[in-house]
Structure formats: C-alpha cells, structure tokens
N, C-alpha and C positions, 0 to 999 in steps of 0.2 A: 557586497554583503547590504542588506540591508536594517540591518538587525545584528546586534551583539548579544550571545547569550550561557546563558554559567548557571552552574550550577548551585544552588543557596541550602537551607535549612531557614525553614520557616513552622515557628512552634512548635519544632520537632521535626517536623516533615518535609523528604527534600521537593523542591521546588525548581522550575525552570528559570529561571530570571530573562524575561525580553527586553531590554535595551535598547533604546533610541531617542535620538533627539527628537525634538516633541515633532508631531507629523500628524495633521489629521485623518491622514487616511491607514498610515500607519496605526497610532491608534484602536481606529472602528477595526482592524482587522483581529487584533489582540481583544479587542471584545465580544470577538467571536466568540472566542477557545474559552470549552465548559470550565468553570472554577478558575476563569480571569480573576485577579487580586490587583489594584491595585498597592506600594508598598510608600507609605508617609516617608521612612524613616531611609528606605535605599532609595527612595528617588523613583522606579521601573515598577512594569509589572512583575507581575511572577502567576506560572500557572501546576498544575499537578504535574510533577513526573513520571508520566507514561508515556506504551513504546506511541503508543498513536502519535501523543503529541512532540517525542524526538522524531517523529516521520514526515510532521505537517511542517514543524520549521528547518528538518535538513539538520538535523545536530549531527556532530560525527564522532559518533562517542569513539570508535576505533584505533582513531587516530592520537590518544592523546599524550602516544613513545615511540620512538620510530629504533626498528631496529639497530643493530650494530651493521658495519659495511660489505659485512659477509651476507649478513639478515637480506638487505636488500638487494643486492646481488641475486640472492635467492627469488628472493618475490618478484624482480622482474625480468628471470626465467619461466617461473612457475605461471606472470602473464605474455607472454609469448610466444607461452605452450598449450596457454587454452584459447587463445588470439589462434591458433593454427591448428588448433578442435572445433575453433566456427561458435565461441561460443559468445553468450548476449556480450552486450557491453556494460547494461549492469549485475550478467555476473559477473565477471573481469574483475568492476568492479568495487563491487563488493568480499569478493573471496578475498583479494590481493590487499583491505582497509582492513578482513580479516585476522588476512592471517602477520600482513605489520604486526598486528595485537600480539595478536599471539607470540613471535618469534621477540618483540622486543620487554619480553619479560624473561626471556634465556638471551640476553650476550652476551653472557660469561660462561657457555657450557657449548660446543660444538653440537653439531647438526647430528651424528652420529651416538651422542649420547643421551640426547630428550629424550623422556619414557613416555611412559601411559600415566605416569607417577607424575608428570609434570603438569599432562593436561589436565588432571583433579585435582592437584593445584592454582593451576589457572580459573578456573573454573569456580571455586574456593572462592579463589585472593581476590579477583579479577569479576568476574560477571557476579558472583551471589553476592557479595563483596557492595558494591556497588549496585544492586535493585534491577539488574538488568535479565526482560523475561525471558522463560524455556526462548523464546522464536529467531531471539537474539543469540544465544546461548547453542539452539541446532542451528544456524546459520555455520559459526564457528568453528563448528564439532565438521559440520558439511566440510569445509576450503581447509581443514586440516588433513582431514583423510585423502582429499585430493588431492592434493599438493606430496602428504608422504607415502602415497600411491603411487603419483605417476612421475615425481620427479625429484626423488633427494633417497638412496639408498641407507637407509637404518635401522636401528631392534625395533625401532615400536611396531608395536604389533596392529595393524592398523583396525583387524574385526574388532579387538577389544577398546574402541573408545566407545565410553558409550555416551548415548543422548540427554537430551531430562527428557522422562520422563513426560509423555502425551497425556495431556489436557483436554478430555472432551468438552469441547465447546457449543456449544448450538449457534449457526448462523442466525445475523441480528435483520428482520426482518421486519419491516414498515407492512400496518396495513393502507390496502389502496385512496385509503381518506386520507392517508397521513402523504401518499407520492401525491398525491393529484395538490396539495395543499404548498408542498415545495416546490413546484413546478411551476406554481404559479405565484407563487414568491416575487419574483424577480420578474421589475419590470423593461433591463436589461434582455431582448431578443436574445444578442449570444450566449449568455448565463444562463437562458434558456433555452434553448435551443442545446448548448451543451449538457446539463441533466433529465433534457429530457429522449435526448437517444443515449445517453446512459441507459438507459433503464429500463425503454423502450429496447430495447435492442440486445442487452445483461451484458455493456462491454466493460473491463479491464480501462479502467483512466486511460492508462500509456495505448489504449487499442486506439479510445477518442483520440487522444490530441494527435497518431498520426494519420488520423484518414486525410487521405485529397480532395478537394472534388470530384473528381475522376472513382472513386469511389464506390458514389452514389450512384445507382445503375438505377435514374428511374423510371428508364419504360419496365421494369419485371420487377418493382417495387426491391430491388436490392442491396443490401449496404456488403462491401465485401471487405474483410478484414486478413490484412495482409501480412506474413513474418510476425505473429503473436507470436506469444509463449509455449516454449517447444518450438522456434521456426513453421508454427505449422501460418497455410491459409485456411481461412473460410468463412464461407457466407451466408444471414443471416436477413432476417424478411424483415422488411421496414415497411413499419407503419402509414398508410399515406393523411393521415391526420401531420405524421413529425417531415413528414415532403414537405407538405405547403407551409408548415415551419421555417424546414429552412430554404422555401426558394425562400421567401419572405426575410432570412435573415440574410440572406445571397447577394439577394439587390440591396441590402442596405451595407453591406460591409466590401463585400466583394474581395475575398480575402485570392494570395499571390498562386503559393504553391498549398503552403497547409488548409482543409476549410476549415479549419479555428485559429488563426495563430493574435498574437498580442501584439495592443498599437499599431498591425497595420503593418508590418518592415520585416514580411515573410515567413518569418520562425515563427516554431509551434510559441504556442498557450503557453503559461508556465506553468508544469503540475501543483507547484504549492498554491498559486495564487485560483486554481481551479479546486484546494482541498477548504480555502475557506467559502470558493462561490457559496459550492453545498451550507458551510459552518453559516454562511450569514442568511440562507432561503428556511433553513429549518430554526434556525432563531427566528424572525421574521413569523414564521408561521406558525410561532408559538405552541413547538414540538421541543419538549423539556428533556432531549435525550441526545445524545453522544454522535451524532447522526456522521457518518461520513464516506462517498464518493460509491467506497463497496458495498454498502446495504443495499443501493437501489437494484446493483446485479441478483443480490442476495434477492430482494424481492419482486427482481423479476421471473427467478426460475419459481419460487417461489407463489408465486401471483399467477405461473401456465398449469405447477402438477394442480393448485386447487382447480384447473377451470376441465384439468380433466387431459390438460396434454401429455401423451406417451415421457418416459421418464431417457429413453433411447436415443427423440428429437432436443430433449431436454441438455442430453449430455454432449447433443452435437454441436446446439447454439451457443454455448459457452466455452465448446472449447475442451471440453473435460480425457485427459489419456485414460482414465479407470470412469467405469460407471460408481465403484463406491467411492469417488470425492464428487459425486451428485444425490447420490440418493442418503446424502446429512439435509437432502430437504424433504423427504418421507418427516424428519422427527421434529420438524417446524409446522408443516402442512397444517392448519383446522381443519381443516375439512369435515374429516369424518370423526375426533374427537369432540367436535360441535352437535352431534349426533348422539353423543353417549351421554345418557341421563344419568344423573350424581346417585345416588342411593340417598341423601341428604334430602332429595326432593321428597322421598316418599317418605317421610318423618312425620 
C-alpha cells in the first residue's frame, strides 16, 4: 500500500485523510483529486468523502469488523458456491466483503434468527450512519439476498428485503472539444493511447486493461473484447487514427502479455493508476469537472447518438444487455434540444 487512509472530520465535514511519507510522485497524484487540501495541523492531505474517491483510493469500507467463526465459515461456503457458478472474481470479492460486513453486526445471533428487521437496522446503523452511497447499499442488499436465497435456510423473507430508492441520474457527458483537450493533455504516449482507446471504442476501464496485442485486428480495424461484464465477448470498430497511435506506442513500449502493462513487467497496468491518468489529463486541460474514465464511455455513446448512429448498434457496441440501459443517452443528447427555440427569444 503506497499510502494509508482514514476517515476524519474537518470543519464538521467527513473527509478522507491520505497519509504517506513525502514522495513527489504521490504528492502530485493526490493534488489531482478534486478539492484535495493540505492540513497543517494533521500534516496530511485530505479529500472529500465521496464514493468516487472511495473507489479511486481503493478504500475497503466493508471490512471494519469480521464475523465470528460461524460467520466466516458461511462466507467461505458462499465464496465457493459463487466460484462453482462462475461468478466473476470482482463480483465474488465484492459480495463476500459485503456479507462479512453484514454478518459482523450480528455475531451474537444465529443465522436462523436473522430477520428483515435486522436488515433495516443494519441499513440505518451502519450504511446511513456512515453516509455511504445508495449504490453501496444496493450492493450490500444484492449480496444478502443471494446469500440467504442460495446458501442458508432462514426465516428471512428474501422478497421483502428492500433496496434503496433509485435516483434518476443522467450520465456525465463531455463535449467533443473537451474530449480532444483531455486526450491531447498527456505527453506520455502510453497514457494518451489508453485514454484515446477508451473513448474511441467506448470501453470500460477493466476492458481496456484486459486487452492483449492479439485483440487488435489491424487488418479489419476491429478490437476484440473478451469475457467482459456478464462473461460476454464483443467486437467494436477501431479508428484508423487510433491504430496509428497504437503502432507508435507498441514500437516504443513492446508490451509482453497485456496491451498496456505496468513498468514493462508483463503485468496489467494498475487500475487505480489509470484513474489518476484521467484526473491529471482533465486538470491539465483546464476542465473543472470531476472527470472519470467512465465519462469517456458515456461521451462516446452520446456522440455516436448525436451523429445519427442507431440506438440498437450503440447497445451492441457498449455490450448492454437491455436497450433500456442504452436509452438513457437519449436524455443527454443535445442535438434535438439545441433546435428548440426558447419563448424567451420572442419577448
């Protein structure tokens, strides 16, 4: 771990303290985070307590306590069951960590006595009390429902475990000019190639980091994305301009196994380091928004829609199971909105 983190209060607000021995590289990384501040009294940086920053720093909020021996045995059985069902590694880790957090609150209670009321208590006493996000709560609920429905005989009523109310949030989209400034901000060709490939193909960050050189079909200008979310393969078109950039990058770095590797060691480029790459680029480009890698994917889909691409094709390119997921981009496309004349103009 290159730094330590802990939750603090600063002027009555919950913040994340980022603690490390002085290192110029780490210092610059932390400075790229929106609203990062230096505390002279605590001698450390601190940043807003947000889900984005929790994910960015890899803070594990669910393992503050551990279940008793019976609970840990149940978690292990749950993990083995998910492995046998071929759940992804990330899903297994997320669900087992979530279950540990829940069961640790009921160490004195047998599984057979855990009730729906206990779920409500956990939501209030832990999730809401710690200002954790609705998406985090939803993740916990998913783990609880799967665990008790698949692995435990219990009196709990699975169908009555409620989820947090959904917030109808629109995806964050950058203009083409903003995207261009971000992609041109990096002098490092590896960083520029990674961000350019995410935008030009609408990739998730995990999909980018899993690519190998063999996944780039330069003859047909295609990118093969293998075993992405939902264990699905798909192909997306590759821009000839990106192919030129990738060739230049490949000649310089000569990756061994993955297309993008960390320090030439044959290992995947670090996911958290990639998040700092986009933060640095956005700041250098003078864009005062909390830009994330997923904003590039949202922008790709929206720009395709505005250029006249059929929504069904966009759904295939993004790897969405449902057209409902893709339809959200119709709400952020400005092509038709810009043609509407405001009545204020006629006053």
